[in-house]
N, C-alpha and C positions, 0 to 999 in steps of 0.2 A: 585146189578148188574146194575140197571139202572143208579146209581150215577157214577159208573166207566165208563159206556158208554158215559155219558155226559162230563166227565173230560178228556177223551182221546183227543178230538179235541182241547181243550184249552191247554193241554200240548204240542200238536204238534205245536201250534202257538207260544208258549213261548220258546220252545227249541232252534230255530234258533236265537232268540233275545239274549238269555243268553249264547250262546255257545262260542262266541269269547271273548278271554281274552288277554290283551296286557300289558306287563310289560317292562318298560324302565329302563335300567341300565346306569350308568355314569362311565365308566372305567377310570383308571389313564392314562394320556397322558403326553407328554412333555409340552404341554401348561397348563394342569391342573394336576400337579403331585399328589395332595392330594384332591380328591373329597369331603372329609369330611369337608373341609373349606368352602363349599358352604353355603350361608345363608339359614335360614329356610323358607324364602319367595320364594325359587325356586319352580316352579310348571310347569305343562304341561297342555295344553288344546287340546282337540280333537273336531274340528269343524265338526259337523254332520248335515245332512239335518234336523233332528228333534230338534237340539239344540246344546249346548256346554257342553262337559264333562270336568271336571277338576280333576287333580290328584296332590297331594302334595308330596313333597320330604320326604321320610322316613329315618329312622336312618341307613338303609342299602344302602343308596344312590340309591334308586329305586323309580319309579313312576308307580303306578299300576292302570290300568283301568280294573275292574272286568267284566264289561259287555259292549261290543262294538256292536252296531247294524250293520246289513248288509248294505253295501253301500261303497261309497268313502268318506274318511274323510281327513281333514288337521290337521296334528300333529305339534304343536309348543311348544318349551321349552323356558321358560323365567327365567332368573336369573339376578342378579344385575351386576356381573362383567364379564360375558361371553355371547357370542352370539352363538346360536345353529342353525344348518340348519333345515328348515322345511321338513317334510316328508308327503308323500301321503300314506294313509293306505286304502287298498281295502279289504273288507270282503265279502265273498260270502255267499249267503243264504242257502248253503247246510249244512248238518249235518254229520260229524263235519265240522265246517266252515274252509274255506281256507283263510288264511291271507297273504297278500303280501304288503311289505313296500318298497317304493322307495323314493329317495331324489327328491324333487321338488324345484322350484324356484319361488319366489314372483314376481308378475308383468308379468309372462308368462302365456301362455295358460295352462289349466288344463291337457291337453293331452301331454304337453311337459314334459316327464319323465327324471329323472336323473339316476344316478347309483343305482343299486339294493342294498337295505340295509338288507333285510331278508325276509323269507317266511316260512310258516308252514301250514301243512294240518291236524293238530290235534286239531285245535280250540284254541290254545294257542301259543303266540309268545313272545319271550324275545328279545327285540331290544336294542342293545347298541347305545347310542347317544354320540357323541364327540363334544366338542366346536370348533368353527371355528376360533374365534379371541377373544382377551381380550379387554374389553371396557376401554378407557382412558377418564376420565372426566376432567383431568387437563392437561394444556399445559406446557411442560417443558420450563423453561427459559434458553435461550442460554447464555453461558458464554462469557466473553470478549476474542476476538481473535485479535492478532496483524495483521494477514493476512487480516482480514476484513478491517482494516484501510488502508492498502496499496492497496486494491482493489478499493478504492474510487477514481474516476477520478479527483476530485478537489485536493486531496492530491498528486496524481501523477503529476499534473500540477504545484503545488507549489514546489514540490521537484525538478522538472526539471528546473523551473525558478530560484530557488536558486542555483542549480549547475551551471547554465549558468552564473549567475551574479558573483558568488564568484570564479568560476573556470576559467573564461575567462582571468583575468590578469596572472594567473600562466601558462595558455596555451600559451599566447603571449610571456611570458618571455622565455619559453623553445623552442620556434621556432628558427630556424636558420635565418640568415639575409635575404636570398633570399626568403624563404617561407613567412617570415613576411612582406617583401616589397610587394610581390604579394597579400597577404591577405589584406593589407592596401589599395592597389590600387583598389582591387575589392570592398572594403567597400566604398571607395569614389564614386564609380560609382553605388553603390547599392541604394535601396530605403531608407536606413537609413542615407544616406549622408546629405540630406536636414535637417533632424532632429538633427543630431549631429554637423552640421556645418563643416564637413570635418575633425574634430579632432579625438582624441583617442576614439575609440568605447567603450572600457571597462570603461573608466572614464565617458563617456557620459551616459552609461547605469546606472552606479551607481548614478550619479548626476541628473538623468532625473526626471523632475517635471511632474508627470502624471496629477495632477489636473490642472496645467496651460495649458498643452497640450489639455486636454479635453475642457477647456474654450476657446480655440482658440488663446491663447496668445503665443507669440514667445519671446525667450530670446534675450535681447539686447546685441550687440557685442561691445558697447562703441564707435562706429563710426556712424555718421549720414551723410546723403547725403547733399550736399550744398543747394539743393532746400528746403529740410525739415528745415535746419537751418535758411535760409532766410525767409521762411514762418513763422517760430516761432518768429523771431525778429520783423517782420512787424506786426504780431498780437499783440506783446507786446507793440510796439510803439503806435498802434491805441488805445489800452486800456488806456495808460497813457494820451493821448489827451482827 
């Protein structure tokens, strides 16, 4: 009689601690059609004020916490190929314990609660957890695309320059006489007139020496001024003397 009287307070203290039971299930979804393919390293952790509880994945695709203490806990599910959302698990100290599960967010305040995930007043809760996304450890190599070549500005400039060089003679031949005369007159007055010497613009563009132009050299026309010729002959006579 005295022994039973002493054990009653101890049982009263242990009952709230062992009352809460949490079971996680992983249902089949479009992202995870077959949960049986999850690796055996899949596990869940329950971060409690007194420590960390761990549950391993069973053959029934469940993770079982047989004894959850009263308080607020952080539930996390870890696996190799998928990411799961964290949950906040609140267990009341009453008998039977009331369990409330809501989705939470990492990096936010603990009081910032997400959508409700489940609750139970019987001291036992079965909570389905679903993956958010699939983890990709490898970057896919992009294939060759012809459109990516034509999107390059340098390629577009080269194509435009080639079309201008090779298409200008044909464009000039197909012009009527009046339009061609007006075009040539406008070219003689344009900025390219000094570079082409007033000649045919199409031929001048094809025969244009870009290296000489960058070096500051000008093409000789075969005629020299009288002063330049006289200066050249005088210099030659002085050198002979």
